[in-house]
C-alpha positions as CSV (number, residue, x, y, z in Angstrom):
1,M,68.2,240.9,340.4
2,K,70.9,243.4,339.5
3,I,71.0,244.7,335.9
4,L,73.8,246.7,334.3
5,A,72.0,248.8,331.7
6,I,74.3,250.2,329.1
7,G,74.4,251.2,325.4
8,D,75.7,253.7,322.8
9,F,79.2,252.2,322.9
10,D,80.8,254.1,320.0
11,G,83.2,251.2,319.5
12,R,84.3,251.1,323.2
13,F,83.8,248.9,326.2
14,P,86.3,250.1,328.9
15,K,87.6,247.9,331.7
16,K,85.7,249.9,334.3
17,Y,82.5,248.0,333.3
18,L,84.2,244.7,334.0
19,D,85.1,246.0,337.4
20,I,81.5,247.2,338.0
21,I,80.1,243.8,337.0
22,K,82.3,242.1,339.5
23,K,82.0,244.6,342.3
24,E,78.3,245.1,342.1
25,K,77.6,241.3,341.5
26,I,75.7,242.0,338.3
27,D,73.3,239.2,337.2
28,L,72.5,240.4,333.8
29,V,73.8,243.0,331.3
30,V,71.0,244.7,329.2
31,S,72.2,246.8,326.2
32,D,70.2,249.2,324.1
33,G,72.6,248.8,321.2
34,D,74.6,251.2,319.0
35,Y,77.9,249.3,319.1
36,P,80.0,251.0,316.3
37,P,81.3,254.6,316.2
38,F,79.6,257.1,313.9
39,S,82.7,258.6,312.4
40,I,80.7,260.2,309.5
41,K,78.6,262.2,311.9
42,K,79.8,265.7,311.1
43,L,79.8,265.0,307.4
44,F,76.4,263.4,307.5
45,F,74.7,266.3,309.4
46,K,76.5,268.8,307.1
47,H,75.7,267.3,303.8
48,V,72.8,264.8,304.1
49,Y,70.6,265.3,307.1
50,G,67.1,266.3,306.0
51,K,67.9,265.7,302.3
52,E,66.4,262.4,301.2
53,D,67.9,262.3,297.8
54,V,71.5,263.1,298.8
55,K,74.0,260.3,299.4
56,L,77.2,261.0,301.4
57,W,79.4,258.9,299.2
58,E,78.4,261.0,296.2
59,I,80.0,264.0,298.0
60,I,83.1,262.5,299.7
61,G,83.7,259.6,297.3
62,K,82.9,255.9,297.7
63,K,86.5,254.9,298.7
64,K,86.6,257.3,301.7
65,Y,83.0,256.5,302.7
66,Q,83.6,252.7,302.5
67,S,86.8,253.0,304.5
68,M,85.2,255.0,307.3
69,I,82.1,252.8,307.6
70,T,84.1,249.5,307.4
71,T,86.4,250.7,310.3
72,D,83.3,251.6,312.3
73,L,81.7,248.3,311.8
74,R,84.8,246.4,312.8
75,K,85.1,248.4,316.0
76,G,81.5,247.5,316.7
77,E,82.3,243.8,316.4
78,E,85.2,244.3,318.8
79,V,82.6,245.3,321.4
80,F,80.7,242.1,320.7
81,K,83.9,240.1,321.4
82,K,84.3,241.7,324.8
83,L,80.7,241.3,325.8
84,N,80.8,237.7,324.7
85,K,83.5,237.0,327.2
86,L,81.5,238.2,330.2
87,K,80.6,235.7,332.9
88,V,77.0,237.0,332.9
89,P,74.5,236.9,330.0
90,V,74.0,239.9,327.8
91,F,70.5,240.8,326.4
92,T,70.5,243.3,323.6
93,V,68.3,245.2,321.1
94,L,69.8,246.9,318.1
95,G,70.5,250.6,317.7
96,N,70.2,252.7,314.6
97,H,74.0,252.4,314.0
98,D,73.7,248.6,314.2
99,Y,70.8,248.2,311.8
100,W,70.5,251.2,309.5
101,V,67.0,250.3,308.1
102,H,64.4,252.4,309.9
103,D,61.5,250.1,308.9
104,D,59.9,250.1,312.3
105,V,59.2,253.8,312.3
106,S,58.5,254.5,308.6
107,D,57.8,252.9,305.2
108,Y,61.5,252.3,304.5
109,K,62.3,251.4,300.9
110,S,65.8,250.7,299.5
111,S,66.7,252.7,296.5
112,K,66.8,251.1,293.1
113,G,70.3,250.5,292.0
114,E,71.6,251.0,295.5
115,W,75.3,250.5,295.9
116,N,75.9,246.9,297.1
117,F,78.2,248.1,299.9
118,E,75.5,250.3,301.3
119,K,73.0,247.5,301.2
120,D,75.4,245.1,302.9
121,R,76.3,247.4,305.8
122,H,72.7,247.4,306.9
123,F,73.1,243.8,308.0
124,F,76.9,243.5,308.8
125,L,76.5,243.6,312.5
126,V,73.2,241.7,312.5
127,K,75.0,238.7,310.9
128,K,78.1,239.0,313.0
129,L,76.1,239.0,316.2
130,K,75.0,235.4,315.5
131,K,78.6,234.3,316.2
132,Y,78.5,235.4,319.8
133,G,76.5,233.0,321.9
134,N,76.5,235.0,325.2
135,I,74.7,237.9,323.5
136,K,71.0,237.4,323.0
137,R,69.2,239.7,320.6
138,F,65.5,240.4,321.3
139,D,64.2,243.5,319.4
140,Y,60.6,242.7,318.4
141,S,60.9,239.5,320.4
142,Y,61.3,238.5,324.1
143,L,63.7,236.8,326.5
144,K,63.2,235.6,330.1
145,F,65.5,235.9,333.0
146,G,64.3,234.6,336.3
147,D,60.7,235.7,336.9
148,Y,61.0,238.6,334.5
149,V,60.1,238.9,330.8
150,F,62.1,241.3,328.6
151,I,60.3,242.6,325.6
152,G,62.4,244.5,323.1
153,A,62.2,247.1,320.2
154,R,64.7,249.1,318.2
155,G,62.6,252.3,318.5
156,G,64.2,254.1,315.6
157,S,66.4,257.2,315.7
158,F,63.5,259.7,315.4
159,P,59.9,260.0,316.5
160,G,58.4,257.9,313.6
161,H,55.6,258.2,311.2
162,V,52.6,256.8,313.1
163,K,50.4,256.4,309.9
164,S,53.0,254.4,308.0
165,K,52.7,250.7,307.4
166,G,56.0,250.0,309.0
167,Y,55.1,251.7,312.2
168,K,51.7,250.0,312.4
169,K,53.3,246.6,311.7
170,H,55.8,246.9,314.5
171,R,53.3,248.3,316.9
172,K,51.1,245.2,316.3
173,I,54.2,243.0,317.0
174,L,54.8,244.7,320.3
175,E,51.1,244.6,321.3
176,R,51.0,240.9,320.5
177,L,54.0,240.3,322.8
178,F,52.5,242.3,325.6
179,K,49.2,240.6,325.4
180,G,51.0,237.2,325.4
181,F,52.5,238.2,328.8
182,R,49.4,239.8,330.2
183,K,49.7,237.8,333.5
184,E,53.4,238.7,334.0
185,N,52.7,242.3,333.2
186,K,49.9,242.5,335.8
187,E,52.3,241.0,338.3
188,R,54.8,243.8,337.4
189,K,57.3,241.4,335.9
190,V,57.7,242.8,332.3
191,I,60.6,245.0,331.4
192,F,60.5,246.9,328.1
193,V,63.8,247.7,326.3
194,S,64.4,249.8,323.2
195,H,67.2,251.8,321.6
196,N,65.4,255.1,321.6
197,V,63.6,256.6,324.6
198,P,59.9,257.4,324.8
199,Y,58.7,260.5,323.0
200,N,58.0,263.9,324.7
201,T,59.7,263.3,328.0
202,K,62.7,264.9,329.7
203,L,64.7,261.9,328.4
204,D,64.4,262.8,324.7
205,K,65.0,266.5,324.2
206,I,67.8,267.5,321.9
207,T,69.9,270.0,323.8
208,A,73.5,269.3,322.7
209,K,75.5,272.3,321.7
210,D,76.5,270.7,318.4
211,A,73.0,269.5,317.5
212,H,71.7,270.2,314.0
213,K,69.5,273.3,313.9
214,K,66.6,271.3,312.6
215,A,66.5,269.0,315.6
216,K,67.8,271.2,318.4
217,G,65.3,271.9,321.2
218,K,62.9,269.3,319.9
219,H,61.8,266.0,321.4
220,Y,63.3,263.1,319.3
221,G,62.2,260.0,321.2
222,S,60.1,257.2,319.8
223,K,56.4,257.7,319.5
224,L,56.1,253.9,319.1
225,V,57.9,253.3,322.4
226,R,55.8,256.0,324.2
227,R,52.5,254.6,322.9
228,I,53.4,251.1,324.1
229,I,54.3,252.4,327.5
230,D,51.1,254.4,327.8
231,K,49.0,251.4,326.9
232,Y,50.7,248.6,328.8
233,H,52.5,250.2,331.6
234,P,55.5,247.8,332.0
235,V,57.2,248.1,335.4
236,L,60.5,249.3,333.8
237,H,61.7,250.7,330.5
238,L,65.4,250.9,329.6
239,A,66.8,252.9,326.6
240,G,69.4,255.3,325.5
241,H,70.2,257.0,322.1
242,I,69.7,260.6,323.3
243,D,73.0,261.2,325.2
244,E,72.0,264.4,326.9
245,G,68.7,263.0,328.1
246,R,70.3,260.7,330.7
247,G,68.1,260.3,333.7
248,M,64.8,258.7,334.7
249,Q,61.2,259.6,334.7
250,K,57.9,258.0,335.8
251,I,55.5,257.7,333.0
252,G,52.2,256.5,334.6
253,R,53.2,253.3,336.4
254,T,56.4,252.8,334.3
255,L,59.8,253.9,335.5
256,A,61.7,255.0,332.3
257,V,65.5,255.1,332.4
258,N,67.9,256.6,329.9
259,S,71.2,255.1,331.2
260,G,73.5,257.3,329.1
261,P,76.3,256.4,326.7
262,V,79.2,254.0,327.3
263,H,81.4,256.2,325.2
264,S,81.2,258.8,328.0
265,G,81.6,256.2,330.8
266,K,77.9,256.2,331.6
267,G,75.4,253.5,332.4
268,S,73.1,252.5,335.2
269,I,72.7,249.7,337.8
270,I,69.2,248.6,338.3
271,N,68.4,246.6,341.4
272,I,65.1,244.8,341.7
273,N,64.6,243.2,345.2
274,N,62.5,240.2,346.0
275,K,59.5,242.4,346.6
276,G,59.8,244.0,343.2
277,K,61.1,247.4,344.5
278,I,63.4,249.1,341.9
279,S,66.3,251.3,342.7
280,V,68.6,253.0,340.1
281,K,72.2,254.0,340.5
282,F,73.7,256.0,337.7
283,I,77.4,255.3,336.8
284,K,79.5,258.5,336.6
């Protein structure tokens, strides 16, 4: 089985990936999400990051904010359209830019009197994705391909609050899934996929030059993902989110791979032979 592992599209899906799918005879595309751009990034980190009560639209105005977000979401859907036309199936989990509610890593609560546009954008791409039959979503669920079971999670965009009800709820969901496929996991046939990489690894350290000073130098992977890997040891874990953390690392008996972002032309080709041996080739 040959997997093209990709994610973090930023509204792009260049032709080179179509050529790779054909040339490498890819059987399955697995995406860790984040389809739209994040055009408000600089404004967000300048005015909002780390400030719970500050809303960006209050600073730049609702009209400008709505225009920027709407353009991003439409570009995200354009990626869906391209993936839907592929001649191989696409399995996906959602990223933090696809589903803005971080309810799997904290006790998320929507603000009273929240602006309707802001509420609706949380679910814009979730609803749109249902239109595209070739793309199967499986965060906090599972899909099968051949002899393999794929279990998915979003993984949040930060380590997570392990004592929160939201974290505990989603950890129980993942544990129930892994216990349901105990036989397949023992046979090394379970692949775990999330948006964020596992916490406290070489795959999750924030080192980008333009990183916010509050995050730079810290590990920002998911504690939820790390704890599931440490407990159940799936044969393979695929994720992204931390662009500069691209690479792979063995965590116990699990090979964890951060494939890198599509918006920089990155990705990885995972080959699993008939004996279950895994090889990884990173796309430059």
